[in-house]
Chimera marker file (.cmm) of the C-alpha trace (Angstrom):
<marker_set name="trace">
<marker id="1" x="-9.366" y="-9.031" z="-7.309" r="1" g="1" b="0" radius="0.5"/>
<marker id="2" x="-9.818" y="-12.794" z="-7.386" r="1" g="1" b="0" radius="0.5"/>
<marker id="3" x="-13.595" y="-12.610" z="-7.000" r="1" g="1" b="0" radius="0.5"/>
<marker id="4" x="-13.858" y="-9.973" z="-9.733" r="1" g="1" b="0" radius="0.5"/>
<marker id="5" x="-12.387" y="-12.433" z="-12.245" r="1" g="1" b="0" radius="0.5"/>
<marker id="6" x="-14.898" y="-15.096" z="-11.190" r="1" g="1" b="0" radius="0.5"/>
<marker id="7" x="-17.764" y="-12.632" z="-11.560" r="1" g="1" b="0" radius="0.5"/>
<marker id="8" x="-16.747" y="-11.710" z="-15.102" r="1" g="1" b="0" radius="0.5"/>
<marker id="9" x="-16.338" y="-15.401" z="-15.958" r="1" g="1" b="0" radius="0.5"/>
<marker id="10" x="-19.820" y="-16.195" z="-14.629" r="1" g="1" b="0" radius="0.5"/>
<marker id="11" x="-21.322" y="-13.281" z="-16.588" r="1" g="1" b="0" radius="0.5"/>
<marker id="12" x="-19.569" y="-14.547" z="-19.739" r="1" g="1" b="0" radius="0.5"/>
<marker id="13" x="-20.790" y="-18.132" z="-19.268" r="1" g="1" b="0" radius="0.5"/>
<marker id="14" x="-24.363" y="-17.030" z="-18.542" r="1" g="1" b="0" radius="0.5"/>
<marker id="15" x="-24.252" y="-14.770" z="-21.598" r="1" g="1" b="0" radius="0.5"/>
<marker id="16" x="-23.129" y="-17.608" z="-23.854" r="1" g="1" b="0" radius="0.5"/>
<marker id="17" x="-25.809" y="-19.906" z="-22.418" r="1" g="1" b="0" radius="0.5"/>
<marker id="18" x="-28.464" y="-17.257" z="-23.071" r="1" g="1" b="0" radius="0.5"/>
<marker id="19" x="-27.183" y="-16.914" z="-26.632" r="1" g="1" b="0" radius="0.5"/>
<marker id="20" x="-27.448" y="-20.676" z="-27.170" r="1" g="1" b="0" radius="0.5"/>
<marker id="21" x="-30.960" y="-20.830" z="-25.709" r="1" g="1" b="0" radius="0.5"/>
<marker id="22" x="-31.969" y="-17.751" z="-27.696" r="1" g="1" b="0" radius="0.5"/>
<marker id="23" x="-30.834" y="-19.336" z="-30.960" r="1" g="1" b="0" radius="0.5"/>
<marker id="24" x="-33.141" y="-22.265" z="-30.250" r="1" g="1" b="0" radius="0.5"/>
<marker id="25" x="-36.127" y="-19.957" z="-29.729" r="1" g="1" b="0" radius="0.5"/>
<marker id="26" x="-35.220" y="-17.275" z="-32.286" r="1" g="1" b="0" radius="0.5"/>
<marker id="27" x="-38.525" y="-17.595" z="-34.136" r="1" g="1" b="0" radius="0.5"/>
<marker id="28" x="-40.388" y="-16.393" z="-31.027" r="1" g="1" b="0" radius="0.5"/>
<marker id="29" x="-40.178" y="-13.097" z="-29.169" r="1" g="1" b="0" radius="0.5"/>
<marker id="30" x="-38.540" y="-14.441" z="-25.955" r="1" g="1" b="0" radius="0.5"/>
<marker id="31" x="-35.806" y="-16.034" z="-28.050" r="1" g="1" b="0" radius="0.5"/>
<marker id="32" x="-34.845" y="-12.707" z="-29.551" r="1" g="1" b="0" radius="0.5"/>
<marker id="33" x="-34.816" y="-11.138" z="-26.082" r="1" g="1" b="0" radius="0.5"/>
<marker id="34" x="-32.528" y="-13.916" z="-24.825" r="1" g="1" b="0" radius="0.5"/>
<marker id="35" x="-30.258" y="-13.440" z="-27.836" r="1" g="1" b="0" radius="0.5"/>
<marker id="36" x="-29.990" y="-9.728" z="-27.103" r="1" g="1" b="0" radius="0.5"/>
<marker id="37" x="-29.351" y="-10.168" z="-23.394" r="1" g="1" b="0" radius="0.5"/>
<marker id="38" x="-26.798" y="-12.902" z="-24.051" r="1" g="1" b="0" radius="0.5"/>
<marker id="39" x="-24.992" y="-10.770" z="-26.609" r="1" g="1" b="0" radius="0.5"/>
<marker id="40" x="-24.877" y="-7.765" z="-24.287" r="1" g="1" b="0" radius="0.5"/>
<marker id="41" x="-23.646" y="-9.873" z="-21.348" r="1" g="1" b="0" radius="0.5"/>
<marker id="42" x="-20.927" y="-11.480" z="-23.458" r="1" g="1" b="0" radius="0.5"/>
<marker id="43" x="-19.775" y="-8.142" z="-24.859" r="1" g="1" b="0" radius="0.5"/>
<marker id="44" x="-19.774" y="-6.652" z="-21.350" r="1" g="1" b="0" radius="0.5"/>
<marker id="45" x="-17.508" y="-9.424" z="-20.069" r="1" g="1" b="0" radius="0.5"/>
<marker id="46" x="-15.107" y="-9.079" z="-23.010" r="1" g="1" b="0" radius="0.5"/>
<marker id="47" x="-14.919" y="-5.286" z="-22.661" r="1" g="1" b="0" radius="0.5"/>
<marker id="48" x="-14.368" y="-5.520" z="-18.896" r="1" g="1" b="0" radius="0.5"/>
<marker id="49" x="-11.474" y="-7.936" z="-19.372" r="1" g="1" b="0" radius="0.5"/>
<marker id="50" x="-9.982" y="-5.737" z="-22.117" r="1" g="1" b="0" radius="0.5"/>
<marker id="51" x="-10.193" y="-2.665" z="-19.893" r="1" g="1" b="0" radius="0.5"/>
<marker id="52" x="-8.601" y="-4.579" z="-17.034" r="1" g="1" b="0" radius="0.5"/>
<marker id="53" x="-5.849" y="-5.924" z="-19.277" r="1" g="1" b="0" radius="0.5"/>
<marker id="54" x="-4.933" y="-2.739" z="-21.139" r="1" g="1" b="0" radius="0.5"/>
<marker id="55" x="-5.427" y="-0.148" z="-18.394" r="1" g="1" b="0" radius="0.5"/>
<marker id="56" x="-2.247" y="1.187" z="-16.893" r="1" g="1" b="0" radius="0.5"/>
<link id1="1" id2="2" r="1" g="1" b="0" radius="0.2"/>
<link id1="2" id2="3" r="1" g="1" b="0" radius="0.2"/>
<link id1="3" id2="4" r="1" g="1" b="0" radius="0.2"/>
<link id1="4" id2="5" r="1" g="1" b="0" radius="0.2"/>
<link id1="5" id2="6" r="1" g="1" b="0" radius="0.2"/>
<link id1="6" id2="7" r="1" g="1" b="0" radius="0.2"/>
<link id1="7" id2="8" r="1" g="1" b="0" radius="0.2"/>
<link id1="8" id2="9" r="1" g="1" b="0" radius="0.2"/>
<link id1="9" id2="10" r="1" g="1" b="0" radius="0.2"/>
<link id1="10" id2="11" r="1" g="1" b="0" radius="0.2"/>
<link id1="11" id2="12" r="1" g="1" b="0" radius="0.2"/>
<link id1="12" id2="13" r="1" g="1" b="0" radius="0.2"/>
<link id1="13" id2="14" r="1" g="1" b="0" radius="0.2"/>
<link id1="14" id2="15" r="1" g="1" b="0" radius="0.2"/>
<link id1="15" id2="16" r="1" g="1" b="0" radius="0.2"/>
<link id1="16" id2="17" r="1" g="1" b="0" radius="0.2"/>
<link id1="17" id2="18" r="1" g="1" b="0" radius="0.2"/>
<link id1="18" id2="19" r="1" g="1" b="0" radius="0.2"/>
<link id1="19" id2="20" r="1" g="1" b="0" radius="0.2"/>
<link id1="20" id2="21" r="1" g="1" b="0" radius="0.2"/>
<link id1="21" id2="22" r="1" g="1" b="0" radius="0.2"/>
<link id1="22" id2="23" r="1" g="1" b="0" radius="0.2"/>
<link id1="23" id2="24" r="1" g="1" b="0" radius="0.2"/>
<link id1="24" id2="25" r="1" g="1" b="0" radius="0.2"/>
<link id1="25" id2="26" r="1" g="1" b="0" radius="0.2"/>
<link id1="26" id2="27" r="1" g="1" b="0" radius="0.2"/>
<link id1="27" id2="28" r="1" g="1" b="0" radius="0.2"/>
<link id1="28" id2="29" r="1" g="1" b="0" radius="0.2"/>
<link id1="29" id2="30" r="1" g="1" b="0" radius="0.2"/>
<link id1="30" id2="31" r="1" g="1" b="0" radius="0.2"/>
<link id1="31" id2="32" r="1" g="1" b="0" radius="0.2"/>
<link id1="32" id2="33" r="1" g="1" b="0" radius="0.2"/>
<link id1="33" id2="34" r="1" g="1" b="0" radius="0.2"/>
<link id1="34" id2="35" r="1" g="1" b="0" radius="0.2"/>
<link id1="35" id2="36" r="1" g="1" b="0" radius="0.2"/>
<link id1="36" id2="37" r="1" g="1" b="0" radius="0.2"/>
<link id1="37" id2="38" r="1" g="1" b="0" radius="0.2"/>
<link id1="38" id2="39" r="1" g="1" b="0" radius="0.2"/>
<link id1="39" id2="40" r="1" g="1" b="0" radius="0.2"/>
<link id1="40" id2="41" r="1" g="1" b="0" radius="0.2"/>
<link id1="41" id2="42" r="1" g="1" b="0" radius="0.2"/>
<link id1="42" id2="43" r="1" g="1" b="0" radius="0.2"/>
<link id1="43" id2="44" r="1" g="1" b="0" radius="0.2"/>
<link id1="44" id2="45" r="1" g="1" b="0" radius="0.2"/>
<link id1="45" id2="46" r="1" g="1" b="0" radius="0.2"/>
<link id1="46" id2="47" r="1" g="1" b="0" radius="0.2"/>
<link id1="47" id2="48" r="1" g="1" b="0" radius="0.2"/>
<link id1="48" id2="49" r="1" g="1" b="0" radius="0.2"/>
<link id1="49" id2="50" r="1" g="1" b="0" radius="0.2"/>
<link id1="50" id2="51" r="1" g="1" b="0" radius="0.2"/>
<link id1="51" id2="52" r="1" g="1" b="0" radius="0.2"/>
<link id1="52" id2="53" r="1" g="1" b="0" radius="0.2"/>
<link id1="53" id2="54" r="1" g="1" b="0" radius="0.2"/>
<link id1="54" id2="55" r="1" g="1" b="0" radius="0.2"/>
<link id1="55" id2="56" r="1" g="1" b="0" radius="0.2"/>
</marker_set>
């Protein structure tokens, strides 16, 4: 259980970093790809934590 929380935290941090890098390169194609991947990774981490928190 402890390592699962670290994994979700790492996915969230990497997602936010990809979002920040993607914003810098948003006028090019790789920047938009990084924005999309970062957004999906961040949403995945938030949904995983919500499922873990609210599941009974």
